[in-house]
C-alpha positions as CSV (number, residue, x, y, z in Angstrom):
1,M,73.5,-193.7,-106.4
2,S,76.4,-195.0,-104.5
3,I,76.4,-194.8,-100.7
4,E,79.7,-195.1,-98.9
5,R,80.1,-195.6,-95.2
6,P,82.2,-192.7,-93.8
7,E,85.7,-193.4,-92.5
8,W,85.9,-194.2,-88.8
9,D,87.4,-190.8,-88.0
10,A,85.0,-188.8,-90.1
11,S,83.2,-185.9,-88.5
12,C,80.0,-186.3,-86.5
13,A,78.2,-184.4,-89.3
14,G,79.5,-186.8,-91.8
15,W,78.2,-189.8,-89.9
16,Q,74.9,-188.0,-89.2
17,G,74.5,-187.4,-92.9
18,Y,75.1,-191.0,-93.6
19,C,72.6,-192.1,-91.0
20,D,70.1,-189.5,-92.3
21,H,70.5,-191.1,-95.8
22,L,70.0,-194.6,-94.5
23,N,67.0,-193.5,-92.5
24,T,65.1,-192.6,-95.6
25,V,64.5,-196.4,-95.8
26,K,61.6,-197.2,-93.5
27,F,61.1,-200.8,-92.3
28,S,57.5,-201.3,-91.3
29,N,58.2,-203.7,-88.5
30,A,60.6,-206.3,-87.1
31,D,59.2,-209.1,-89.2
32,Q,59.9,-207.2,-92.4
33,M,63.4,-206.4,-91.1
34,H,64.0,-210.1,-90.1
35,T,63.0,-211.2,-93.6
36,G,65.8,-209.0,-94.9
37,F,68.2,-210.5,-92.4
38,V,67.4,-214.0,-93.6
39,A,68.0,-212.8,-97.2
40,I,71.4,-211.5,-96.1
41,M,72.3,-214.8,-94.4
42,R,71.3,-216.7,-97.5
43,E,73.0,-214.3,-99.9
44,R,75.9,-216.5,-100.9
45,K,73.7,-219.4,-102.1
46,H,70.6,-217.5,-103.0
47,P,71.5,-213.9,-104.0
48,E,68.1,-213.5,-105.6
49,D,66.5,-213.4,-102.1
50,L,68.2,-210.2,-101.2
51,R,67.5,-208.6,-104.6
52,L,63.8,-209.5,-104.3
53,F,63.7,-208.1,-100.8
54,V,65.3,-204.8,-101.9
55,R,63.0,-204.6,-104.9
56,G,60.1,-204.4,-102.5
57,F,61.2,-200.9,-101.5
58,A,60.0,-199.2,-104.7
59,G,61.2,-195.6,-105.1
60,H,64.3,-196.2,-103.1
61,D,67.8,-196.7,-104.4
62,P,68.7,-200.4,-104.0
63,E,72.1,-199.6,-102.6
64,T,70.6,-197.4,-99.9
65,V,68.0,-200.1,-99.0
66,T,70.8,-202.7,-98.8
67,A,73.0,-200.4,-96.7
68,A,70.2,-199.6,-94.3
69,L,69.4,-203.3,-93.9
70,R,73.0,-204.3,-93.4
71,A,73.5,-201.6,-90.8
72,R,70.7,-203.0,-88.7
73,Y,71.8,-206.6,-89.4
74,E,75.3,-205.8,-88.1
75,I,73.8,-204.4,-84.8
76,W,71.8,-207.7,-84.5
77,V,74.8,-209.8,-85.1
78,E,76.9,-207.8,-82.7
79,A,74.3,-208.4,-80.0
80,Q,74.4,-212.1,-80.7
81,D,78.2,-212.1,-80.5
82,C,77.8,-210.6,-77.0
83,G,75.4,-213.4,-76.1
84,V,72.2,-211.3,-76.4
85,D,69.4,-212.7,-78.6
86,L,67.4,-209.5,-79.1
87,K,64.5,-211.5,-80.7
88,E,64.2,-213.7,-77.7
89,S,65.2,-211.7,-74.7
90,A,64.8,-208.0,-75.6
91,L,61.7,-207.7,-77.8
92,D,61.4,-204.0,-77.2
93,V,64.9,-203.4,-78.5
94,W,64.3,-205.9,-81.4
95,A,61.2,-204.0,-82.4
96,A,62.9,-200.6,-82.1
97,L,65.8,-201.8,-84.2
98,A,63.4,-202.0,-87.2
99,T,61.7,-198.7,-86.7
100,R,63.9,-196.2,-84.9
101,P,66.3,-194.0,-86.8
102,L,70.0,-195.1,-87.0
103,T,72.4,-192.7,-85.2
104,P,76.2,-192.4,-85.5
105,E,76.5,-194.2,-82.1
106,D,75.0,-197.3,-83.8
107,F,78.3,-197.7,-85.7
108,N,80.4,-197.7,-82.6
109,V,82.5,-194.7,-83.7
110,F,81.7,-192.3,-80.9
111,P,83.9,-190.6,-79.8
112,A,86.2,-191.3,-82.7
113,F,84.7,-188.4,-84.6
114,A,87.3,-186.0,-85.9
115,D,85.4,-183.1,-84.2
116,A,84.7,-184.9,-80.9
117,E,85.5,-183.0,-77.7
118,A,88.7,-184.0,-76.1
């Protein structure tokens, strides 16, 4: 099954549907999520690491697992780019990143939704 990120100006419902689909993948904790992040960072030289990580989510579409992991990875990288190390200085946010559901706001598109109030 192919999962495509909505266009930036897609409707709120479109983004929520995308998030709902990604949220079918449950990470058990921040350590598991971080293992996936390391696999993403090593992907160019060691693509098998990410494949092995994704394979650990039996019963889930590999593309969905990868998309769910990458979405969380991008949030982590964005925080780092802003000078915030979630793992060191915001442990509650770091832990929540692994276990809380993703929302359209996590993709920095609000209020770009086509149906957003003016």
